[in-house]
N, CA, C and O atoms as a Tinker XYZ file with bonds, in Angstrom:
   408  protein
     1  N     40.527000  -41.031000  -39.365000    73     2
     2  CA    39.745000  -39.928000  -39.846000    64     1     3
     3  C     38.699000  -39.572000  -38.801000    63     2     4     5
     4  O     38.124000  -40.451000  -38.159000    81     3
     5  N     38.460000  -38.291000  -38.638000    73     3     6
     6  CA    37.512000  -37.830000  -37.627000    64     5     7
     7  C     36.087000  -38.184000  -38.034000    63     6     8     9
     8  O     35.726000  -38.196000  -39.211000    81     7
     9  N     35.298000  -38.471000  -37.006000    73     7    10
    10  CA    33.906000  -38.804000  -37.260000    64     9    11
    11  C     33.136000  -37.547000  -37.644000    63    10    12    13
    12  O     33.267000  -36.512000  -36.990000    81    11
    13  N     32.347000  -37.633000  -38.686000    73    11    14
    14  CA    31.592000  -36.479000  -39.170000    64    13    15
    15  C     30.306000  -36.357000  -38.359000    63    14    16    17
    16  O     29.517000  -37.297000  -38.267000    81    15
    17  N     30.115000  -35.178000  -37.774000    73    15    18
    18  CA    28.905000  -34.946000  -36.985000    64    17    19
    19  C     27.765000  -34.536000  -37.907000    63    18    20    21
    20  O     27.969000  -33.857000  -38.914000    81    19
    21  N     26.564000  -34.964000  -37.541000    73    19    22
    22  CA    25.412000  -34.551000  -38.341000    64    21    23
    23  C     25.071000  -33.100000  -37.988000    63    22    24    25
    24  O     25.305000  -32.642000  -36.870000    81    23
    25  N     24.536000  -32.424000  -38.930000    73    23    26
    26  CA    24.213000  -31.013000  -38.760000    64    25    27
    27  C     22.982000  -30.879000  -37.870000    63    26    28    29
    28  O     21.942000  -31.486000  -38.124000    81    27
    29  N     23.124000  -30.074000  -36.827000    73    27    30
    30  CA    21.994000  -29.841000  -35.926000    64    29    31
    31  C     21.184000  -28.658000  -36.434000    63    30    32    33
    32  O     21.725000  -27.711000  -37.004000    81    31
    33  N     19.894000  -28.732000  -36.219000    73    31    34
    34  CA    19.006000  -27.635000  -36.588000    64    33    35
    35  C     18.402000  -27.064000  -35.308000    63    34    36    37
    36  O     17.986000  -27.798000  -34.411000    81    35
    37  N     18.367000  -25.742000  -35.250000    73    35    38
    38  CA    17.843000  -25.063000  -34.070000    64    37    39
    39  C     16.622000  -24.248000  -34.460000    63    38    40    41
    40  O     16.575000  -23.636000  -35.527000    81    39
    41  N     15.642000  -24.253000  -33.579000    73    39    42
    42  CA    14.433000  -23.475000  -33.850000    64    41    43
    43  C     14.726000  -21.985000  -33.677000    63    42    44    45
    44  O     15.707000  -21.593000  -33.045000    81    43
    45  N     13.863000  -21.186000  -34.246000    73    43    46
    46  CA    13.989000  -19.735000  -34.125000    64    45    47
    47  C     13.870000  -19.324000  -32.664000    63    46    48    49
    48  O     14.559000  -18.410000  -32.211000    81    47
    49  N     12.995000  -20.003000  -31.929000    73    47    50
    50  CA    12.813000  -19.688000  -30.511000    64    49    51
    51  C     14.090000  -19.967000  -29.717000    63    50    52    53
    52  O     14.475000  -19.178000  -28.855000    81    51
    53  N     14.741000  -21.088000  -30.012000    73    51    54
    54  CA    15.978000  -21.421000  -29.320000    64    53    55
    55  C     17.045000  -20.373000  -29.606000    63    54    56    57
    56  O     17.751000  -19.934000  -28.699000    81    55
    57  N     17.158000  -19.978000  -30.860000    73    55    58
    58  CA    18.146000  -18.967000  -31.234000    64    57    59
    59  C     17.870000  -17.657000  -30.508000    63    58    60    61
    60  O     18.786000  -17.016000  -29.993000    81    59
    61  N     16.594000  -17.263000  -30.471000    73    59    62
    62  CA    16.227000  -16.008000  -29.800000    64    61    63
    63  C     16.534000  -16.085000  -28.316000    63    62    64    65
    64  O     17.033000  -15.120000  -27.736000    81    63
    65  N     16.243000  -17.220000  -27.692000    73    63    66
    66  CA    16.526000  -17.381000  -26.264000    64    65    67
    67  C     18.026000  -17.378000  -25.997000    63    66    68    69
    68  O     18.479000  -16.820000  -24.998000    81    67
    69  N     18.789000  -17.993000  -26.877000    73    67    70
    70  CA    20.243000  -18.014000  -26.708000    64    69    71
    71  C     20.813000  -16.603000  -26.803000    63    70    72    73
    72  O     21.669000  -16.226000  -26.002000    81    71
    73  N     20.351000  -15.828000  -27.768000    73    71    74
    74  CA    20.832000  -14.452000  -27.927000    64    73    75
    75  C     20.395000  -13.603000  -26.747000    63    74    76    77
    76  O     21.165000  -12.780000  -26.253000    81    75
    77  N     19.152000  -13.798000  -26.289000    73    75    78
    78  CA    18.662000  -13.050000  -25.128000    64    77    79
    79  C     19.511000  -13.369000  -23.904000    63    78    80    81
    80  O     19.861000  -12.479000  -23.129000    81    79
    81  N     19.833000  -14.633000  -23.740000    73    79    82
    82  CA    20.679000  -15.052000  -22.614000    64    81    83
    83  C     22.054000  -14.394000  -22.699000    63    82    84    85
    84  O     22.631000  -14.002000  -21.685000    81    83
    85  N     22.564000  -14.278000  -23.915000    73    83    86
    86  CA    23.867000  -13.643000  -24.122000    64    85    87
    87  C     23.806000  -12.152000  -23.815000    63    86    88    89
    88  O     24.678000  -11.615000  -23.132000    81    87
    89  N     22.770000  -11.487000  -24.321000    73    87    90
    90  CA    22.683000  -10.033000  -24.173000    64    89    91
    91  C     22.276000   -9.614000  -22.761000    63    90    92    93
    92  O     22.750000   -8.597000  -22.255000    81    91
    93  N     21.400000  -10.394000  -22.123000    73    91    94
    94  CA    20.874000  -10.013000  -20.815000    64    93    95
    95  C     21.625000  -10.634000  -19.645000    63    94    96    97
    96  O     21.543000  -10.134000  -18.523000    81    95
    97  N     22.351000  -11.710000  -19.890000    73    95    98
    98  CA    22.934000  -12.472000  -18.800000    64    97    99
    99  C     24.187000  -11.895000  -18.180000    63    98   100   101
   100  O     24.541000  -12.268000  -17.061000    81    99
   101  N     24.864000  -11.005000  -18.862000    73    99   102
   102  CA    26.104000  -10.470000  -18.328000    64   101   103
   103  C     27.283000  -11.430000  -18.444000    63   102   104   105
   104  O     28.354000  -11.176000  -17.894000    81   103
   105  N     27.084000  -12.520000  -19.152000    73   103   106
   106  CA    28.156000  -13.488000  -19.352000    64   105   107
   107  C     28.774000  -13.273000  -20.724000    63   106   108   109
   108  O     28.172000  -12.647000  -21.597000    81   107
   109  N     29.955000  -13.788000  -20.902000    73   107   110
   110  CA    30.649000  -13.649000  -22.168000    64   109   111
   111  C     30.123000  -14.602000  -23.229000    63   110   112   113
   112  O     29.403000  -15.558000  -22.939000    81   111
   113  N     30.499000  -14.315000  -24.446000    73   111   114
   114  CA    30.069000  -15.116000  -25.585000    64   113   115
   115  C     30.504000  -16.570000  -25.434000    63   114   116   117
   116  O     29.695000  -17.479000  -25.624000    81   115
   117  N     31.753000  -16.797000  -25.099000    73   115   118
   118  CA    32.248000  -18.175000  -25.012000    64   117   119
   119  C     31.597000  -18.930000  -23.860000    63   118   120   121
   120  O     31.362000  -20.134000  -23.963000    81   119
   121  N     31.305000  -18.238000  -22.766000    73   119   122
   122  CA    30.684000  -18.902000  -21.614000    64   121   123
   123  C     29.259000  -19.351000  -21.954000    63   122   124   125
   124  O     28.878000  -20.482000  -21.653000    81   123
   125  N     28.482000  -18.479000  -22.573000    73   123   126
   126  CA    27.106000  -18.823000  -22.947000    64   125   127
   127  C     27.121000  -19.919000  -24.004000    63   126   128   129
   128  O     26.320000  -20.852000  -23.936000    81   127
   129  N     28.016000  -19.822000  -24.976000    73   127   130
   130  CA    28.100000  -20.835000  -26.026000    64   129   131
   131  C     28.422000  -22.200000  -25.428000    63   130   132   133
   132  O     27.839000  -23.207000  -25.829000    81   131
   133  N     29.341000  -22.239000  -24.478000    73   131   134
   134  CA    29.716000  -23.500000  -23.838000    64   133   135
   135  C     28.532000  -24.081000  -23.058000    63   134   136   137
   136  O     28.276000  -25.284000  -23.110000    81   135
   137  N     27.813000  -23.214000  -22.333000    73   135   138
   138  CA    26.661000  -23.677000  -21.562000    64   137   139
   139  C     25.599000  -24.304000  -22.462000    63   138   140   141
   140  O     24.939000  -25.269000  -22.077000    81   139
   141  N     25.443000  -23.754000  -23.650000    73   139   142
   142  CA    24.400000  -24.233000  -24.558000    64   141   143
   143  C     24.910000  -25.295000  -25.525000    63   142   144   145
   144  O     24.130000  -25.845000  -26.303000    81   143
   145  N     26.198000  -25.588000  -25.488000    73   143   146
   146  CA    26.760000  -26.592000  -26.381000    64   145   147
   147  C     26.879000  -26.107000  -27.813000    63   146   148   149
   148  O     26.718000  -26.883000  -28.754000    81   147
   149  N     27.161000  -24.823000  -27.976000    73   147   150
   150  CA    27.285000  -24.216000  -29.297000    64   149   151
   151  C     28.712000  -23.756000  -29.525000    63   150   152   153
   152  O     29.501000  -23.637000  -28.587000    81   151
   153  N     29.029000  -23.500000  -30.776000    73   151   154
   154  CA    30.312000  -22.872000  -31.058000    64   153   155
   155  C     30.147000  -21.366000  -30.872000    63   154   156   157
   156  O     29.050000  -20.828000  -31.028000    81   155
   157  N     31.238000  -20.697000  -30.540000    73   155   158
   158  CA    31.170000  -19.243000  -30.356000    64   157   159
   159  C     30.818000  -18.553000  -31.668000    63   158   160   161
   160  O     30.132000  -17.530000  -31.674000    81   159
   161  N     31.285000  -19.109000  -32.771000    73   159   162
   162  CA    30.985000  -18.530000  -34.079000    64   161   163
   163  C     29.494000  -18.573000  -34.393000    63   162   164   165
   164  O     28.941000  -17.613000  -34.928000    81   163
   165  N     28.844000  -19.688000  -34.060000    73   163   166
   166  CA    27.414000  -19.825000  -34.322000    64   165   167
   167  C     26.613000  -18.838000  -33.486000    63   166   168   169
   168  O     25.711000  -18.173000  -33.995000    81   167
   169  N     26.943000  -18.743000  -32.202000    73   167   170
   170  CA    26.227000  -17.818000  -31.325000    64   169   171
   171  C     26.477000  -16.372000  -31.737000    63   170   172   173
   172  O     25.576000  -15.535000  -31.663000    81   171
   173  N     27.681000  -16.085000  -32.165000    73   171   174
   174  CA    28.007000  -14.742000  -32.644000    64   173   175
   175  C     27.201000  -14.398000  -33.896000    63   174   176   177
   176  O     26.728000  -13.271000  -34.043000    81   175
   177  N     27.045000  -15.362000  -34.791000    73   175   178
   178  CA    26.247000  -15.157000  -35.999000    64   177   179
   179  C     24.798000  -14.878000  -35.637000    63   178   180   181
   180  O     24.184000  -13.962000  -36.184000    81   179
   181  N     24.250000  -15.662000  -34.716000    73   179   182
   182  CA    22.865000  -15.450000  -34.288000    64   181   183
   183  C     22.693000  -14.070000  -33.665000    63   182   184   185
   184  O     21.686000  -13.398000  -33.890000    81   183
   185  N     23.686000  -13.653000  -32.877000    73   183   186
   186  CA    23.618000  -12.330000  -32.242000    64   185   187
   187  C     23.606000  -11.239000  -33.321000    63   186   188   189
   188  O     22.835000  -10.284000  -33.229000    81   187
   189  N     24.447000  -11.378000  -34.324000    73   187   190
   190  CA    24.479000  -10.402000  -35.411000    64   189   191
   191  C     23.167000  -10.336000  -36.172000    63   190   192   193
   192  O     22.685000   -9.254000  -36.508000    81   191
   193  N     22.588000  -11.513000  -36.444000    73   191   194
   194  CA    21.297000  -11.565000  -37.132000    64   193   195
   195  C     20.209000  -10.918000  -36.295000    63   194   196   197
   196  O     19.359000  -10.192000  -36.812000    81   195
   197  N     20.244000  -11.191000  -34.989000    73   195   198
   198  CA    19.242000  -10.622000  -34.080000    64   197   199
   199  C     19.346000   -9.101000  -34.042000    63   198   200   201
   200  O     18.332000   -8.406000  -34.105000    81   199
   201  N     20.552000   -8.589000  -33.939000    73   199   202
   202  CA    20.743000   -7.139000  -33.885000    64   201   203
   203  C     20.372000   -6.482000  -35.208000    63   202   204   205
   204  O     19.804000   -5.390000  -35.222000    81   203
   205  N     20.689000   -7.139000  -36.315000    73   203   206
   206  CA    20.329000   -6.590000  -37.624000    64   205   207
   207  C     18.813000   -6.575000  -37.803000    63   206   208   209
   208  O     18.254000   -5.608000  -38.319000    81   207
   209  N     18.158000   -7.637000  -37.378000    73   207   210
   210  CA    16.693000   -7.694000  -37.478000    64   209   211
   211  C     16.073000   -6.633000  -36.595000    63   210   212   213
   212  O     15.092000   -5.996000  -36.979000    81   211
   213  N     16.637000   -6.439000  -35.417000    73   211   214
   214  CA    16.124000   -5.419000  -34.511000    64   213   215
   215  C     16.268000   -4.031000  -35.087000    63   214   216   217
   216  O     15.366000   -3.206000  -34.943000    81   215
   217  N     17.392000   -3.755000  -35.740000    73   215   218
   218  CA    17.580000   -2.429000  -36.315000    64   217   219
   219  C     16.678000   -2.230000  -37.522000    63   218   220   221
   220  O     16.218000   -1.116000  -37.773000    81   219
   221  N     16.419000   -3.301000  -38.278000    73   219   222
   222  CA    15.495000   -3.198000  -39.413000    64   221   223
   223  C     14.078000   -2.940000  -38.915000    63   222   224   225
   224  O     13.342000   -2.146000  -39.500000    81   223
   225  N     13.699000   -3.617000  -37.827000    73   223   226
   226  CA    12.371000   -3.407000  -37.251000    64   225   227
   227  C     12.258000   -1.988000  -36.706000    63   226   228   229
   228  O     11.227000   -1.336000  -36.867000    81   227
   229  N     13.313000   -1.517000  -36.067000    73   227   230
   230  CA    13.300000   -0.158000  -35.527000    64   229   231
   231  C     13.189000    0.869000  -36.651000    63   230   232   233
   232  O     12.481000    1.868000  -36.520000    81   231
   233  N     13.888000    0.620000  -37.748000    73   231   234
   234  CA    13.815000    1.525000  -38.897000    64   233   235
   235  C     12.402000    1.541000  -39.479000    63   234   236   237
   236  O     11.870000    2.607000  -39.790000    81   235
   237  N     11.803000    0.379000  -39.625000    73   235   238
   238  CA    10.438000    0.300000  -40.150000    64   237   239
   239  C      9.463000    1.004000  -39.210000    63   238   240   241
   240  O      8.558000    1.705000  -39.662000    81   239
   241  N      9.646000    0.818000  -37.911000    73   239   242
   242  CA     8.780000    1.472000  -36.928000    64   241   243
   243  C      8.941000    2.984000  -37.003000    63   242   244   245
   244  O      7.955000    3.720000  -36.955000    81   243
   245  N     10.174000    3.445000  -37.119000    73   243   246
   246  CA    10.447000    4.889000  -37.190000    64   245   247
   247  C      9.817000    5.490000  -38.450000    63   246   248   249
   248  O      9.244000    6.579000  -38.403000    81   247
   249  N      9.925000    4.782000  -39.569000    73   247   250
   250  CA     9.317000    5.273000  -40.820000    64   249   251
   251  C      7.798000    5.325000  -40.689000    63   250   252   253
   252  O      7.172000    6.272000  -41.165000    81   251
   253  N      7.202000    4.331000  -40.057000    73   251   254
   254  CA     5.753000    4.324000  -39.862000    64   253   255
   255  C      5.330000    5.487000  -38.971000    63   254   256   257
   256  O      4.316000    6.137000  -39.229000    81   255
   257  N      6.100000    5.745000  -37.933000    73   255   258
   258  CA     5.783000    6.857000  -37.036000    64   257   259
   259  C      5.918000    8.201000  -37.756000    63   258   260   261
   260  O      5.101000    9.100000  -37.554000    81   259
   261  N      6.941000    8.337000  -38.590000    73   259   262
   262  CA     7.121000    9.578000  -39.346000    64   261   263
   263  C      5.970000    9.795000  -40.323000    63   262   264   265
   264  O      5.496000   10.920000  -40.483000    81   263
   265  N      5.521000    8.737000  -40.970000    73   263   266
   266  CA     4.395000    8.846000  -41.898000    64   265   267
   267  C      3.126000    9.245000  -41.149000    63   266   268   269
   268  O      2.361000   10.087000  -41.620000    81   267
   269  N      2.908000    8.643000  -39.988000    73   267   270
   270  CA     1.737000    8.984000  -39.177000    64   269   271
   271  C      1.809000   10.431000  -38.700000    63   270   272   273
   272  O      0.796000   11.130000  -38.703000    81   271
   273  N      2.990000   10.889000  -38.290000    73   271   274
   274  CA     3.159000   12.277000  -37.864000    64   273   275
   275  C      2.860000   13.231000  -39.014000    63   274   276   277
   276  O      2.188000   14.245000  -38.826000    81   275
   277  N      3.350000   12.912000  -40.181000    73   275   278
   278  CA     3.104000   13.752000  -41.348000    64   277   279
   279  C      1.610000   13.799000  -41.672000    63   278   280   281
   280  O      1.080000   14.864000  -41.988000    81   279
   281  N      0.935000   12.666000  -41.596000    73   279   282
   282  CA    -0.502000   12.621000  -41.851000    64   281   283
   283  C     -1.255000   13.464000  -40.831000    63   282   284   285
   284  O     -2.177000   14.199000  -41.184000    81   283
   285  N     -0.865000   13.357000  -39.579000    73   283   286
   286  CA    -1.533000   14.122000  -38.528000    64   285   287
   287  C     -1.297000   15.622000  -38.680000    63   286   288   289
   288  O     -2.194000   16.419000  -38.407000    81   287
   289  N     -0.110000   16.009000  -39.110000    73   287   290
   290  CA     0.163000   17.441000  -39.337000    64   289   291
   291  C     -0.711000   17.992000  -40.463000    63   290   292   293
   292  O     -1.234000   19.102000  -40.365000    81   291
   293  N     -0.865000   17.210000  -41.531000    73   291   294
   294  CA    -1.755000   17.634000  -42.623000    64   293   295
   295  C     -3.184000   17.780000  -42.128000    63   294   296   297
   296  O     -3.883000   18.728000  -42.486000    81   295
   297  N     -3.616000   16.828000  -41.297000    73   295   298
   298  CA    -4.965000   16.871000  -40.741000    64   297   299
   299  C     -5.151000   18.103000  -39.855000    63   298   300   301
   300  O     -6.183000   18.770000  -39.931000    81   299
   301  N     -4.165000   18.404000  -39.022000    73   299   302
   302  CA    -4.238000   19.589000  -38.161000    64   301   303
   303  C     -4.339000   20.849000  -39.017000    63   302   304   305
   304  O     -5.144000   21.730000  -38.716000    81   303
   305  N     -3.554000   20.947000  -40.055000    73   303   306
   306  CA    -3.577000   22.126000  -40.935000    64   305   307
   307  C     -4.951000   22.279000  -41.576000    63   306   308   309
   308  O     -5.497000   23.381000  -41.632000    81   307
   309  N     -5.510000   21.164000  -42.062000    73   307   310
   310  CA    -6.831000   21.208000  -42.685000    64   309   311
   311  C     -7.886000   21.655000  -41.678000    63   310   312   313
   312  O     -8.746000   22.472000  -42.005000    81   311
   313  N     -7.829000   21.135000  -40.480000    73   311   314
   314  CA    -8.810000   21.493000  -39.457000    64   313   315
   315  C     -8.664000   22.961000  -39.037000    63   314   316   317
   316  O     -9.664000   23.635000  -38.788000    81   315
   317  N     -7.431000   23.456000  -38.959000    73   315   318
   318  CA    -7.228000   24.865000  -38.624000    64   317   319
   319  C     -7.818000   25.767000  -39.711000    63   318   320   321
   320  O     -8.411000   26.802000  -39.410000    81   319
   321  N     -7.652000   25.368000  -40.974000    73   319   322
   322  CA    -8.227000   26.144000  -42.074000    64   321   323
   323  C     -9.754000   26.130000  -42.003000    63   322   324   325
   324  O    -10.397000   27.161000  -42.197000    81   323
   325  N    -10.331000   24.963000  -41.724000    73   323   326
   326  CA   -11.782000   24.879000  -41.582000    64   325   327
   327  C    -12.267000   25.743000  -40.424000    63   326   328   329
   328  O    -13.287000   26.422000  -40.540000    81   327
   329  N    -11.552000   25.721000  -39.326000    73   327   330
   330  CA   -11.908000   26.514000  -38.161000    64   329   331
   331  C    -11.882000   28.001000  -38.495000    63   330   332   333
   332  O    -12.779000   28.739000  -38.088000    81   331
   333  N    -10.881000   28.445000  -39.221000    73   331   334
   334  CA   -10.780000   29.853000  -39.615000    64   333   335
   335  C    -11.964000   30.248000  -40.499000    63   334   336   337
   336  O    -12.547000   31.318000  -40.321000    81   335
   337  N    -12.313000   29.389000  -41.445000    73   335   338
   338  CA   -13.453000   29.661000  -42.328000    64   337   339
   339  C    -14.738000   29.772000  -41.503000    63   338   340   341
   340  O    -15.546000   30.674000  -41.721000    81   339
   341  N    -14.918000   28.860000  -40.567000    73   339   342
   342  CA   -16.132000   28.886000  -39.742000    64   341   343
   343  C    -16.187000   30.127000  -38.849000    63   342   344   345
   344  O    -17.262000   30.689000  -38.640000    81   343
   345  N    -15.038000   30.558000  -38.322000    73   343   346
   346  CA   -15.018000   31.780000  -37.503000    64   345   347
   347  C    -15.397000   32.990000  -38.342000    63   346   348   349
   348  O    -16.149000   33.852000  -37.888000    81   347
   349  N    -14.883000   33.058000  -39.560000    73   347   350
   350  CA   -15.219000   34.175000  -40.449000    64   349   351
   351  C    -16.706000   34.147000  -40.802000    63   350   352   353
   352  O    -17.358000   35.191000  -40.819000    81   351
   353  N    -17.237000   32.972000  -41.079000    73   351   354
   354  CA   -18.659000   32.846000  -41.402000    64   353   355
   355  C    -19.514000   33.245000  -40.211000    63   354   356   357
   356  O    -20.536000   33.910000  -40.382000    81   355
   357  N    -19.116000   32.853000  -39.010000    73   355   358
   358  CA   -19.869000   33.222000  -37.807000    64   357   359
   359  C    -19.864000   34.735000  -37.623000    63   358   360   361
   360  O    -20.876000   35.316000  -37.230000    81   359
   361  N    -18.741000   35.371000  -37.901000    73   359   362
   362  CA   -18.660000   36.833000  -37.772000    64   361   363
   363  C    -19.580000   37.513000  -38.784000    63   362   364   365
   364  O    -20.232000   38.504000  -38.455000    81   363
   365  N    -19.638000   36.999000  -39.995000    73   363   366
   366  CA   -20.507000   37.579000  -41.032000    64   365   367
   367  C    -21.971000   37.430000  -40.620000    63   366   368   369
   368  O    -22.743000   38.382000  -40.728000    81   367
   369  N    -22.358000   36.242000  -40.147000    73   367   370
   370  CA   -23.744000   36.020000  -39.738000    64   369   371
   371  C    -24.093000   36.829000  -38.503000    63   370   372   373
   372  O    -25.225000   37.295000  -38.368000    81   371
   373  N    -23.144000   37.003000  -37.606000    73   371   374
   374  CA   -23.408000   37.791000  -36.396000    64   373   375
   375  C    -23.695000   39.243000  -36.758000    63   374   376   377
   376  O    -24.557000   39.861000  -36.132000    81   375
   377  N    -23.018000   39.799000  -37.723000    73   375   378
   378  CA   -23.275000   41.175000  -38.161000    64   377   379
   379  C    -24.629000   41.293000  -38.849000    63   378   380   381
   380  O    -25.319000   42.303000  -38.711000    81   379
   381  N    -24.999000   40.265000  -39.582000    73   379   382
   382  CA   -26.241000   40.313000  -40.331000    64   381   383
   383  C    -27.475000   40.140000  -39.463000    63   382   384   385
   384  O    -28.565000   40.474000  -39.926000    81   383
   385  N    -27.383000   39.652000  -38.259000    73   383   386
   386  CA   -28.517000   39.363000  -37.396000    64   385   387
   387  C    -28.910000   40.588000  -36.578000    63   386   388   389
   388  O    -30.039000   40.653000  -36.090000    81   387
   389  N    -28.034000   41.541000  -36.417000    73   387   390
   390  CA   -28.320000   42.718000  -35.583000    64   389   391
   391  C    -29.525000   43.474000  -36.138000    63   390   392   393
   392  O    -29.655000   43.642000  -37.350000    81   391
   393  N    -30.418000   43.935000  -35.234000    73   391   394
   394  CA   -31.603000   44.662000  -35.694000    64   393   395
   395  C    -31.216000   45.998000  -36.328000    63   394   396   397
   396  O    -30.323000   46.701000  -35.854000    81   395
   397  N    -31.904000   46.318000  -37.392000    73   395   398
   398  CA   -31.610000   47.567000  -38.085000    64   397   399
   399  C    -32.581000   48.628000  -37.589000    63   398   400   401
   400  O    -33.787000   48.398000  -37.501000    81   399
   401  N    -32.049000   49.755000  -37.278000    73   399   402
   402  CA   -32.934000   50.851000  -36.853000    64   401   403
   403  C    -33.333000   51.635000  -38.084000    63   402   404   405
   404  O    -32.552000   51.780000  -39.024000    81   403
   405  N    -34.529000   52.130000  -38.070000    73   403   406
   406  CA   -34.838000   52.926000  -39.222000    64   405   407
   407  C    -36.177000   53.080000  -39.576000    63   406   408
   408  O    -36.481000   53.757000  -40.558000    81   407
């Protein structure tokens, strides 16, 4: 009967470095897995998790940026309205200050 291996645990940092090495190194999945002493399936799973987390982070970032853009557009509209009111008020006061002949 084959000897049962104990389950190894890897830190999040190790997983991230392994995936980075895979994505940035220009080497194939099996080559990187062999270098690190991992199975190709495990490294492939980590790569999938990393890409999914990255897309979730990108989605959250995009939503935050859209919310900020929307807030800024509302602020610009409010300021433009205030500016228009102030220009009209300045025009009214400018007419009222002129000396009256008579």
